[in-house]
MMTF fields as JSON, N, C-alpha, C and O atoms, coordinates in Angstrom:
{
  "mmtfVersion": "1.0.0",
  "mmtfProducer": "UNKNOWN",
  "numBonds": 319,
  "numAtoms": 320,
  "numGroups": 80,
  "numChains": 1,
  "numModels": 1,
  "chainsPerModel": [1],
  "groupsPerChain": [80],
  "chainIdList": ["A"],
  "bondAtomList": [4, 2, 8, 6, 12, 10, 16, 14, 20, 18, 24, 22, 28, 26, 32, 30, 36, 34, 40, 38, 44, 42, 48, 46, 52, 50, 56, 54, 60, 58, 64, 62, 68, 66, 72, 70, 76, 74, 80, 78, 84, 82, 88, 86, 92, 90, 96, 94, 100, 98, 104, 102, 108, 106, 112, 110, 116, 114, 120, 118, 124, 122, 128, 126, 132, 130, 136, 134, 140, 138, 144, 142, 148, 146, 152, 150, 156, 154, 160, 158, 164, 162, 168, 166, 172, 170, 176, 174, 180, 178, 184, 182, 188, 186, 192, 190, 196, 194, 200, 198, 204, 202, 208, 206, 212, 210, 216, 214, 220, 218, 224, 222, 228, 226, 232, 230, 236, 234, 240, 238, 244, 242, 248, 246, 252, 250, 256, 254, 260, 258, 264, 262, 268, 266, 272, 270, 276, 274, 280, 278, 284, 282, 288, 286, 292, 290, 296, 294, 300, 298, 304, 302, 308, 306, 312, 310, 316, 314],
  "bondOrderList": [1, 1, 1, 1, 1, 1, 1, 1, 1, 1, 1, 1, 1, 1, 1, 1, 1, 1, 1, 1, 1, 1, 1, 1, 1, 1, 1, 1, 1, 1, 1, 1, 1, 1, 1, 1, 1, 1, 1, 1, 1, 1, 1, 1, 1, 1, 1, 1, 1, 1, 1, 1, 1, 1, 1, 1, 1, 1, 1, 1, 1, 1, 1, 1, 1, 1, 1, 1, 1, 1, 1, 1, 1, 1, 1, 1, 1, 1, 1],
  "groupList": [{"groupName": "UNK", "atomNameList": ["N", "CA", "C", "O"], "elementList": ["N", "C", "C", "O"], "formalChargeList": [0, 0, 0, 0], "bondAtomList": [1, 0, 2, 1, 3, 2], "bondOrderList": [1, 1, 2], "singleLetterCode": "X", "chemCompType": "L-PEPTIDE LINKING"}],
  "groupTypeList": [0, 0, 0, 0, 0, 0, 0, 0, 0, 0, 0, 0, 0, 0, 0, 0, 0, 0, 0, 0, 0, 0, 0, 0, 0, 0, 0, 0, 0, 0, 0, 0, 0, 0, 0, 0, 0, 0, 0, 0, 0, 0, 0, 0, 0, 0, 0, 0, 0, 0, 0, 0, 0, 0, 0, 0, 0, 0, 0, 0, 0, 0, 0, 0, 0, 0, 0, 0, 0, 0, 0, 0, 0, 0, 0, 0, 0, 0, 0, 0],
  "groupIdList": [1, 2, 3, 4, 5, 6, 7, 8, 9, 10, 11, 12, 13, 14, 15, 16, 17, 18, 19, 20, 21, 22, 23, 24, 25, 26, 27, 28, 29, 30, 31, 32, 33, 34, 35, 36, 37, 38, 39, 40, 41, 42, 43, 44, 45, 46, 47, 48, 49, 50, 51, 52, 53, 54, 55, 56, 57, 58, 59, 60, 61, 62, 63, 64, 65, 66, 67, 68, 69, 70, 71, 72, 73, 74, 75, 76, 77, 78, 79, 80],
  "secStructList": [7, 7, 1, 7, 7, 7, 6, 6, 6, 7, 4, 4, 4, 2, 2, 2, 2, 2, 2, 2, 2, 2, 2, 2, 2, 2, 7, 6, 6, 4, 4, 4, 4, 6, 6, 6, 2, 2, 2, 2, 2, 2, 2, 2, 2, 2, 2, 2, 2, 2, 2, 2, 2, 2, 2, 2, 2, 2, 2, 2, 2, 2, 2, 2, 2, 2, 2, 2, 2, 2, 2, 2, 2, 2, 2, 2, 2, 2, 2, 7],
  "xCoordList": [8.386, 8.55, 7.201, 6.495, 6.871, 5.614, 5.823, 6.942, 4.741, 4.839, 5.048, 5.059, 5.21, 5.361, 4.157, 3.014, 4.412, 3.335, 2.842, 3.471, 1.726, 1.118, -0.217, -1.068, -0.394, -1.633, -2.833, -3.946, -2.615, -3.745, -4.201, -5.343, -3.328, -3.719, -4.496, -5.365, -4.185, -4.868, -5.278, -4.648, -6.333, -6.728, -7.129, -6.956, -7.662, -8.064, -6.852, -6.992, -5.672, -4.452, -3.558, -2.44, -4.029, -3.204, -2.676, -1.52, -3.513, -3.088, -1.924, -0.959, -2.024, -0.95, 0.323, 1.424, 0.18, 1.345, 2.07, 3.295, 1.304, 1.907, 2.607, 3.713, 1.957, 2.557, 3.844, 4.825, 3.841, 5.04, 6.172, 7.317, 5.868, 6.897, 7.456, 8.665, 6.581, 7.035, 7.916, 8.929, 7.54, 8.334, 9.727, 10.729, 9.784, 11.072, 11.933, 13.154, 11.299, 12.058, 12.547, 13.667, 11.715, 12.051, 13.002, 13.767, 12.953, 13.758, 14.703, 14.562, 15.658, 16.562, 17.243, 17.254, 17.797, 18.531, 17.616, 17.731, 16.721, 15.847, 14.943, 14.518, 14.644, 13.777, 14.403, 13.695, 15.738, 16.422, 16.331, 16.628, 15.923, 15.802, 14.347, 14.068, 13.429, 12.028, 11.167, 10.053, 11.635, 10.853, 9.552, 8.58, 9.521, 8.336, 7.574, 6.68, 7.92, 7.321, 5.817, 5.098, 5.329, 3.888, 3.113, 2.092, 3.604, 2.951, 3.037, 2.08, 4.189, 4.375, 3.394, 2.822, 3.197, 2.262, 0.822, 0.058, 0.452, -0.891, -1.085, -2.138, -0.062, -0.139, -0.246, -0.994, 0.49, 0.418, -1.004, -1.512, -1.644, -3.022, -3.982, -4.893, -3.776, -4.629, -4.467, -5.455, -3.217, -2.964, -3.51, -4.022, -3.403, -3.931, -5.452, -6.013, -6.11, -7.571, -7.969, -8.951, -7.211, -7.488, -7.316, -8.142, -6.252, -6.001, -7.104, -7.563, -7.527, -8.596, -9.898, -10.621, -10.196, -11.41, -11.343, -12.319, -10.187, -10.036, -10.146, -10.756, -9.564, -9.643, -11.086, -11.518, -11.829, -13.232, -14.035, -14.839, -13.816, -14.534, -14.178, -15.052, -12.889, -12.467, -13.074, -13.481, -13.14, -13.733, -15.222, -15.727, -15.925, -17.346, -17.559, -18.468, -16.719, -16.833, -16.54, -17.208, -15.549, -15.202, -16.335, -16.639, -16.954, -18.076, -19.259, -19.922, -19.513, -20.604, -20.318, -21.204, -19.093, -18.712, -18.818, -19.294, -18.381, -18.464, -19.914, -20.239, -20.786, -22.206, -22.777, -23.573, -22.375, -22.842, -22.349, -23.106, -21.095, -20.527, -21.219, -21.545, -21.446, -22.133, -23.542, -23.987, -24.254, -25.594, -25.53, -26.369, -24.548, -24.407, -24.141, -24.732, -23.26, -22.982, -24.218, -24.484, -24.956, -26.172, -27.172, -27.806, -27.311, -28.206, -27.747, -28.569, -26.446, -25.907, -26.182, -26.603, -25.949, -26.153, -27.627, -27.951, -28.516, -29.946, -30.437, -31.411, -29.785, -30.176, -29.824, -30.327, -28.975, -28.561, -29.63, -29.444],
  "yCoordList": [2.289, 2.348, 2.705, 3.594, 2.01, 2.244, 3.172, 3.326, 3.788, 4.52, 3.511, 2.303, 3.995, 3.088, 2.151, 2.604, 0.859, -0.121, -0.487, -1.273, 0.083, -0.212, -0.876, -0.348, -2.031, -2.772, -2.041, -2.164, -1.283, -0.596, 0.609, 1.048, 1.151, 2.285, 1.843, 2.567, 0.674, 0.139, -1.303, -2.234, -1.493, -2.86, -3.722, -4.94, -3.124, -3.915, -4.454, -5.378, -3.895, -4.371, -5.153, -5.521, -5.407, -6.04, -7.398, -7.73, -8.182, -9.513, -9.413, -10.172, -8.481, -8.303, -7.784, -8.172, -6.916, -6.4, -7.543, -7.641, -8.405, -9.545, -10.479, -10.953, -10.736, -11.629, -11.037, -11.755, -9.732, -9.093, -9.105, -9.39, -8.8, -8.843, -10.253, -10.43, -11.256, -12.646, -13.01, -13.691, -12.566, -12.837, -12.222, -12.859, -10.986, -10.322, -11.023, -11.083, -11.552, -12.255, -13.616, -14.023, -14.313, -15.667, -15.68, -16.627, -14.659, -14.623, -13.421, -12.469, -13.489, -12.362, -11.854, -10.648, -12.726, -12.313, -12.277, -11.383, -13.232, -13.325, -12.107, -11.777, -11.435, -10.252, -9.163, -8.342, -9.158, -8.163, -8.491, -7.651, -9.706, -10.138, -10.327, -10.985, -9.754, -9.744, -10.857, -11.053, -11.591, -12.712, -12.256, -13.011, -11.042, -10.545, -9.485, -8.831, -9.316, -8.237, -8.389, -7.39, -9.607, -9.798, -9.333, -8.657, -9.698, -9.245, -7.735, -7.083, -7.187, -5.737, -5.015, -3.994, -5.536, -4.917, -5.003, -4.047, -6.143, -6.275, -5.283, -4.656, -5.147, -4.211, -2.775, -1.974, -2.452, -1.113, -0.808, 0.287, -1.762, -1.562, -1.398, -0.572, -2.181, -2.09, -0.728, -0.09, -0.289, 1.006, 2.149, 3.134, 2.02, 3.05, 3.143, 4.238, 1.99, 1.981, 2.611, 3.35, 2.323, 2.913, 4.428, 5.166, 4.888, 6.327, 7.018, 8.097, 6.398, 6.988, 7.078, 8.069, 6.054, 6.058, 7.162, 7.881, 7.296, 8.359, 9.731, 10.639, 9.891, 11.167, 11.497, 12.643, 10.487, 10.707, 11.136, 12.065, 10.455, 10.81, 12.218, 12.979, 12.565, 13.907, 14.965, 16.028, 14.686, 15.632, 15.807, 16.93, 14.713, 14.799, 15.622, 16.45, 15.392, 16.14, 17.618, 18.477, 17.923, 19.315, 20.012, 21.173, 19.311, 19.908, 20.174, 21.205, 19.239, 19.421, 20.621, 21.437, 20.723, 21.834, 23.157, 24.145, 23.189, 24.42, 24.826, 26.012, 23.863, 24.174, 24.775, 25.713, 24.24, 24.792, 26.219, 27.087, 26.463, 27.808, 28.765, 29.891, 28.328, 29.182, 29.529, 30.667, 28.534, 28.812, 29.804, 30.699, 29.651, 30.565, 31.983, 32.935, 32.132, 33.46, 34.046, 35.243, 33.212, 33.687, 34.186, 35.224, 33.444, 33.87, 35.184, 36.045, 35.344, 36.587, 37.745, 38.814, 37.545, 38.612, 38.978, 40.151, 38.012, 38.296, 39.016, 39.767, 38.798, 39.431, 40.904, 41.617, 41.379, 42.791, 43.689, 44.904],
  "zCoordList": [3.688, 5.121, 5.745, 5.271, 6.791, 7.489, 8.673, 9.162, 9.131, 10.393, 11.519, 11.28, 12.721, 13.857, 13.881, 13.937, 13.839, 13.748, 15.141, 15.849, 15.519, 16.811, 16.568, 15.851, 17.165, 16.959, 17.545, 17.032, 18.615, 19.233, 18.414, 18.552, 17.565, 16.729, 15.497, 15.012, 15.001, 13.82, 14.093, 13.591, 14.889, 15.253, 14.059, 14.106, 12.986, 11.829, 11.07, 10.269, 11.309, 10.651, 11.613, 11.252, 12.819, 13.854, 13.412, 13.673, 12.746, 12.307, 11.319, 11.406, 10.393, 9.41, 10.066, 9.677, 11.053, 11.776, 12.476, 12.419, 13.136, 13.831, 12.845, 13.106, 11.719, 10.714, 10.136, 9.941, 9.863, 9.315, 10.337, 9.986, 11.589, 12.633, 12.784, 12.941, 12.739, 12.837, 11.643, 11.803, 10.471, 9.266, 9.411, 9.085, 9.899, 10.074, 11.118, 10.98, 12.162, 13.201, 12.713, 13.02, 11.959, 11.515, 10.32, 10.14, 9.532, 8.297, 8.341, 7.573, 9.248, 9.485, 8.223, 7.975, 7.442, 6.247, 5.025, 4.187, 4.926, 3.754, 3.612, 2.505, 4.725, 4.633, 3.769, 3.184, 3.69, 2.861, 1.373, 0.523, 1.072, -0.319, -0.739, -1.741, 0.02, -0.375, 0.166, -0.321, 1.153, 1.683, 2.333, 2.364, 2.848, 3.565, 2.771, 3.308, 1.505, 0.717, 0.515, 0.507, 0.351, 0.154, 1.381, 1.26, 2.561, 3.797, 3.933, 4.35, 3.578, 3.665, 2.745, 3.129, 1.538, 0.596, 1.1, 0.967, 1.676, 2.257, 3.396, 3.514, 4.229, 5.35, 4.849, 5.409, 3.807, 3.222, 2.758, 3.001, 2.097, 1.635, 2.808, 2.76, 3.856, 5.036, 5.716, 6.08, 5.884, 6.516, 5.665, 6.198, 4.353, 3.455, 3.582, 3.635, 3.63, 3.782, 5.112, 5.181, 6.164, 7.475, 7.429, 7.966, 6.794, 6.694, 5.897, 6.272, 4.802, 3.991, 4.781, 4.679, 5.562, 6.38, 7.435, 7.647, 8.098, 9.095, 8.443, 9.009, 7.262, 6.547, 6.182, 6.308, 5.728, 5.372, 6.59, 6.515, 7.715, 8.943, 9.402, 9.817, 9.329, 9.727, 8.817, 9.288, 7.521, 6.582, 6.866, 6.848, 7.127, 7.463, 8.729, 8.791, 9.74, 10.995, 10.765, 11.341, 9.93, 9.643, 8.893, 9.165, 7.959, 7.224, 8.152, 8.046, 9.056, 10.009, 10.918, 11.169, 11.404, 12.279, 11.533, 12.092, 10.272, 9.482, 9.271, 9.331, 9.026, 8.85, 10.133, 10.076, 11.293, 12.568, 12.759, 13.194, 12.438, 12.575, 11.614, 11.988, 10.381, 9.402, 9.869, 9.72, 10.441, 10.968, 12.121, 12.219, 12.986, 14.12, 13.634, 14.145, 12.652, 12.116, 11.427, 11.533, 10.735, 10.072, 11.112, 10.922, 12.211, 13.287, 13.895, 14.207, 14.066, 14.629, 13.689, 14.13, 12.385, 11.408, 11.285, 11.1, 11.381, 11.297, 12.54, 12.48, 13.645, 14.894, 14.956, 15.825, 14.061, 14.079, 13.56, 13.507]
}
């Protein structure tokens, strides 16, 4: 199961989202028997790559912020 599929939240996966939605609309019954599974798997990989990229960026930002805070505390301690 995917999170809410919004094209504006994951623009790099927008094409796959549209294709999966179209598959579900065109193959009402067949989707329950795996007709759209290949698209779903591709979308899962795309969303996973997006999540990993966001996590990496957040981790980099957190490390940078921590370094700034550590420098500030060091300056405060040296000033005493």
